[in-house]
C-alpha positions in Angstrom: -50.6 159.8 91.0 -49.0 159.7 94.4 -50.5 157.5 97.1 -50.4 159.0 100.6 -50.5 156.5 103.5 -49.2 156.0 107.0 -45.6 155.8 105.7 -46.0 158.7 103.2 -47.3 161.7 105.1 -49.9 163.7 103.2 -48.2 167.0 104.1 -45.0 165.7 102.5 -47.0 165.2 99.2 -48.4 168.7 99.0 -46.7 171.2 96.7 -45.6 174.2 98.7 -45.7 176.3 95.5 -48.5 175.4 93.1 -51.6 173.1 93.1 -52.1 169.7 94.7 -55.4 167.8 94.1 -56.0 165.2 96.9 -58.7 162.5 96.3 -60.1 160.9 99.5 -61.7 157.6 98.7 -61.8 153.9 99.4 -61.4 150.7 97.4 -65.0 149.6 98.0 -66.5 152.9 96.9 -68.1 152.7 93.3 -67.9 156.5 92.6 -64.3 156.5 93.7 -63.6 153.8 91.1 -65.1 156.0 88.5 -63.2 159.1 89.6 -59.7 157.6 89.8 -59.2 157.1 86.0 -60.5 160.7 85.4 -57.9 162.1 87.9 -55.2 159.8 86.5 -55.8 161.1 83.0 -55.7 164.7 84.3 -52.4 163.9 86.0 -50.9 163.0 82.6 -52.6 166.0 80.9 -51.2 168.5 83.4 -47.7 167.1 82.9 -46.4 167.6 86.4 -47.7 171.2 86.8 -50.3 169.9 89.2 -49.7 167.2 91.8 -52.4 164.5 92.2 -52.5 162.5 95.4 -54.8 159.5 96.4 -55.7 158.8 100.0 -57.5 155.6 101.0 -59.6 156.6 104.0 -59.7 153.1 105.3 -55.9 152.9 105.4 -55.4 156.4 106.6 -58.3 157.5 108.7 -56.3 160.2 110.4 -55.8 162.0 107.1 -59.6 161.9 106.5 -60.4 163.1 110.0 -57.8 166.0 109.6 -59.8 167.3 106.7 -63.3 166.5 108.0 -64.0 164.0 105.2 -67.6 162.7 105.7 -68.5 161.4 102.2 -66.5 159.6 99.5 -65.1 160.6 97.2 -64.1 164.0 98.3 -61.5 166.0 96.4 -59.5 168.8 98.2 -57.6 171.3 96.2 -54.5 172.8 97.9 -52.8 175.9 96.7 -49.3 176.6 98.0 -49.9 173.9 100.7 -53.2 175.3 102.0 -56.7 173.8 101.4 -58.7 176.2 99.2 -61.5 174.2 97.7 -63.5 170.9 98.5 -65.6 168.9 96.0 -67.8 166.3 97.7 -69.1 163.5 95.5 -68.3 162.5 92.0 -68.2 165.4 89.6 -67.4 165.8 85.9 -63.9 166.2 84.7 -64.7 169.8 83.6 -65.7 170.6 87.2 -62.3 169.6 88.5 -60.5 171.4 85.6 -62.5 174.6 86.4 -61.4 174.6 90.0 -57.8 173.8 89.2 -57.8 176.7 86.6 -58.5 179.2 89.4 -55.1 178.4 91.0 -52.7 177.8 88.1 
C-alpha cells in the first residue's frame, strides 16, 4: 500500500488507467485501524491490478479538503484518475470488492 503525504502527491499515486483505492484515515481512528489490514490484504489479492493508497488526514489535510472528507475512514475509488465512488465509514471487505469489480 502506498502512503501519500506532503512529499508524495496524491495525484502522482493515482493510476491513469485502471483503479486506485484511496483510504483517508488517521492513526487515532479505531475504525481506520480495522480497515487498514482489510485493504492491505486486498492489495495483495489484486496483485498490482488495483493500486491502494493510504492518506493520513492529520498529516495531509489538503488532500482531505480537496475530496471533501468529513468522516473517517472514507474510501474514494478512482477509475482512470477520476473519483467515481466514495464509501464513508467502515464497510465489509465484500462492499469494497463489489465497488472495485464495477471498474476492473
